[in-house]
C-alpha positions as CSV (number, residue, x, y, z in Angstrom):
1,X,4.7,-53.4,37.6
2,X,5.9,-49.8,38.8
3,X,4.2,-46.9,37.1
4,X,6.6,-44.9,34.8
5,X,4.3,-41.9,35.7
6,X,2.7,-40.8,38.5
7,X,-1.1,-39.7,38.5
8,X,0.0,-36.3,38.8
9,X,2.7,-36.2,36.1
10,X,0.7,-37.9,33.9
11,X,-1.9,-35.0,34.4
12,X,1.1,-32.2,33.7
13,X,2.1,-34.1,30.7
14,X,-1.5,-34.1,28.9
15,X,-1.6,-30.5,29.6
16,X,1.7,-29.8,28.2
17,X,0.8,-32.1,25.2
18,X,-2.7,-30.1,24.6
19,X,-0.6,-26.9,25.1
20,X,2.0,-27.7,22.7
21,X,-0.7,-28.5,20.1
22,X,-2.8,-25.2,20.7
23,X,0.4,-23.1,20.0
24,X,1.1,-25.0,17.0
25,X,-2.4,-24.4,15.6
26,X,-1.9,-20.8,16.7
27,X,1.5,-20.2,15.4
28,X,0.0,-21.8,11.7
29,X,-2.9,-19.7,12.0
30,X,-0.8,-17.0,12.8
31,X,1.5,-17.1,9.8
32,X,-1.1,-17.8,7.1
33,X,-3.1,-14.8,8.5
34,X,-0.5,-12.5,9.5
35,X,2.3,-13.4,7.3
36,X,2.1,-15.5,4.1
37,X,5.6,-15.4,2.5
38,X,4.0,-15.1,-1.0
39,X,2.4,-11.4,0.2
40,X,5.0,-10.5,2.8
41,X,7.8,-10.4,0.1
42,X,9.9,-7.5,1.5
43,X,12.6,-6.7,-1.0
44,X,11.1,-8.4,-4.1
45,X,12.1,-6.6,-7.4
46,X,11.2,-8.5,-10.7
47,X,13.1,-7.5,-13.9
48,X,10.4,-6.1,-16.0
49,X,10.0,-6.3,-19.8
50,X,11.2,-2.9,-20.2
51,X,13.4,-0.9,-18.1
52,X,10.9,1.8,-16.6
53,X,12.2,3.8,-14.1
54,X,10.2,5.3,-11.4
55,X,13.0,7.2,-10.6
56,X,13.1,8.9,-13.6
57,X,9.5,9.6,-14.3
58,X,8.0,10.2,-11.0
59,X,11.4,11.5,-9.4
60,X,13.6,13.7,-11.9
61,X,10.6,14.4,-14.2
62,X,8.0,15.0,-11.5
63,X,5.4,13.3,-13.0
64,X,2.4,12.7,-11.1
65,X,1.6,8.6,-10.1
66,X,-1.9,9.5,-11.6
67,X,-1.0,10.2,-14.9
68,X,0.0,6.6,-15.4
69,X,-2.2,4.8,-13.0
70,X,-5.6,6.5,-13.9
71,X,-8.3,6.6,-11.7
72,X,-6.4,5.0,-8.8
73,X,-8.1,7.7,-6.3
74,X,-11.5,6.5,-7.5
75,X,-11.4,2.8,-8.7
76,X,-11.2,-0.1,-6.6
77,X,-7.8,-1.4,-7.9
78,X,-4.9,0.6,-9.4
79,X,-4.5,0.2,-13.1
80,X,-1.3,-0.7,-14.9
81,X,-0.9,2.0,-17.4
82,X,-2.0,1.0,-20.8
83,X,0.7,1.5,-23.7
84,X,-1.3,4.3,-25.3
85,X,0.1,6.1,-22.2
86,X,3.8,5.3,-22.6
87,X,3.4,6.2,-26.4
88,X,1.7,9.6,-25.5
89,X,5.5,10.7,-25.0
90,X,7.4,8.3,-26.6
91,X,6.1,8.7,-30.2
92,X,8.3,11.8,-29.8
93,X,10.9,11.3,-27.0
94,X,13.5,8.5,-27.5
95,X,11.2,7.3,-30.3
96,X,14.0,4.6,-31.7
97,X,15.2,3.7,-28.4
98,X,15.9,-0.1,-28.5
99,X,14.8,-0.2,-25.0
100,X,11.6,0.9,-25.9
101,X,11.2,-2.0,-28.6
102,X,8.4,-4.1,-26.6
103,X,6.6,-0.9,-26.2
104,X,6.4,-0.1,-29.8
105,X,5.7,-3.6,-30.5
106,X,2.7,-3.5,-28.5
107,X,1.5,-0.4,-29.6
108,X,1.7,-1.7,-33.3
109,X,-0.1,-5.2,-32.2
110,X,-2.3,-4.1,-29.7
111,X,-1.5,-6.9,-27.3
112,X,-0.4,-5.0,-23.9
113,X,3.0,-5.2,-22.7
114,X,4.0,-8.4,-20.2
115,X,4.4,-6.2,-17.2
116,X,5.4,-8.2,-13.8
117,X,2.9,-7.3,-11.2
118,X,4.7,-6.2,-7.6
119,X,2.2,-5.1,-5.0
120,X,-1.0,-7.6,-4.6
121,X,-3.4,-8.4,-1.9
122,X,-4.2,-12.0,-1.1
123,X,-7.7,-13.5,-3.1
124,X,-9.3,-13.7,0.4
125,X,-9.0,-9.9,1.1
126,X,-11.3,-7.2,-0.1
127,X,-9.0,-4.1,-0.6
128,X,-10.5,-1.0,-2.3
129,X,-7.7,1.4,-3.5
130,X,-9.6,4.3,-4.8
131,X,-11.4,4.9,-0.6
132,X,-7.6,4.8,0.7
133,X,-6.5,7.2,-1.7
134,X,-9.4,9.7,-1.8
135,X,-9.4,9.7,2.1
136,X,-5.8,10.7,2.1
137,X,-3.5,7.6,2.3
138,X,-0.1,8.4,0.7
139,X,1.3,6.5,-2.1
140,X,4.4,6.6,0.0
141,X,2.8,4.7,3.1
142,X,2.2,1.3,1.2
143,X,4.6,1.7,-2.1
144,X,7.6,3.2,-0.5
145,X,9.5,6.1,-2.2
146,X,9.1,4.7,-5.5
147,X,10.2,8.2,-7.1
148,X,13.7,6.8,-5.7
149,X,13.4,3.6,-7.2
150,X,15.1,2.7,-10.3
151,X,13.4,-0.7,-10.6
152,X,10.0,-0.8,-8.5
153,X,10.4,-3.3,-5.3
154,X,7.8,-4.7,-2.6
155,X,8.3,-2.2,0.1
156,X,6.0,-3.0,2.9
157,X,4.5,-6.5,4.0
158,X,0.8,-5.7,3.1
159,X,0.1,-8.4,6.0
160,X,-3.1,-8.6,8.0
161,X,-0.9,-7.2,11.4
162,X,0.5,-4.5,8.8
163,X,-3.0,-3.3,7.8
164,X,-4.4,-3.5,10.9
165,X,-1.7,-1.2,12.6
166,X,-3.0,1.6,9.9
167,X,-6.5,0.8,10.8
168,X,-6.2,1.3,14.4
169,X,-3.7,4.6,14.3
170,X,-5.1,5.8,10.9
171,X,-4.0,9.3,12.0
172,X,0.0,8.2,11.7
173,X,-0.6,7.7,7.6
174,X,-3.2,10.6,6.8
175,X,-2.5,13.4,4.6
176,X,-4.8,15.9,2.3
177,X,-6.2,14.0,-0.3
178,X,-4.4,16.4,-2.9
179,X,-1.2,15.4,-1.6
180,X,-1.2,11.8,-1.9
181,X,1.0,11.6,-4.5
182,X,3.6,14.2,-3.3
183,X,6.4,11.9,-1.6
184,X,8.0,14.9,-0.1
185,X,4.9,16.4,1.4
186,X,5.0,17.4,5.0
187,X,2.5,18.1,7.7
188,X,1.8,22.3,7.9
189,X,3.2,24.6,10.6
190,X,5.8,22.0,11.7
191,X,3.4,19.9,13.2
192,X,3.7,16.3,13.9
193,X,1.9,14.0,11.6
194,X,0.0,12.2,14.2
195,X,-1.4,15.5,15.3
196,X,-2.3,17.1,12.2
197,X,-3.4,13.1,10.9
198,X,-6.0,13.7,14.1
199,X,-7.2,16.7,12.7
200,X,-7.8,15.0,9.3
201,X,-9.3,12.1,10.9
202,X,-12.0,14.1,12.5
203,X,-12.8,16.7,9.7
204,X,-13.4,13.2,7.3
205,X,-14.9,11.3,10.0
206,X,-12.2,8.5,8.9
207,X,-13.1,5.3,11.4
208,X,-11.3,2.5,9.5
209,X,-13.3,-1.4,10.0
210,X,-11.0,-3.5,12.3
211,X,-13.4,-6.3,12.5
212,X,-13.1,-9.2,10.0
213,X,-16.0,-8.5,7.9
214,X,-14.3,-5.3,6.6
215,X,-11.6,-7.0,4.6
216,X,-12.7,-10.4,4.2
217,X,-16.3,-10.7,2.7
């Protein structure tokens, strides 16, 4: 019986099959580590139980991010503001607004407002919010211009590749720590952000980890 494939063709076919299998495995691994859908949901914009406008508060009123997200510059986690923070103003301002009924109910019962989380990192990633903010990574770098968002949306992919780009080129994203909440900040003297970033990087001796153990612990 004649052979269907010559020995040489059989070798090539086996190599091709191994290559396809290897590429499939690498593709799945790459998708898992660099782009899991639940963490690259750019544009995700959930409806919140209370129609809180960052455009109004952080934009037109000029409120600092740190007033509501207390401890964000030193805590590993950026905290969701408690009802007390809302009521500091809204006991007097728009105190009877129907849009704030859930806030008033939370204030009376002691139960937190069920805010829907927009940004989060995967469970297998260690991310210290305070370390980044205290070294001069602005809020806008990860969260976008929330001061222009009536409803906050997921702006950046937060994927492994996206994070590594910043760790490998931190000078592109650095600013003085005092300016992290300033959405309109620009480098002084008309310098490019990378040039001024190099200065900040050397001044603060910033060398972000690129090895696995830096983020996976």
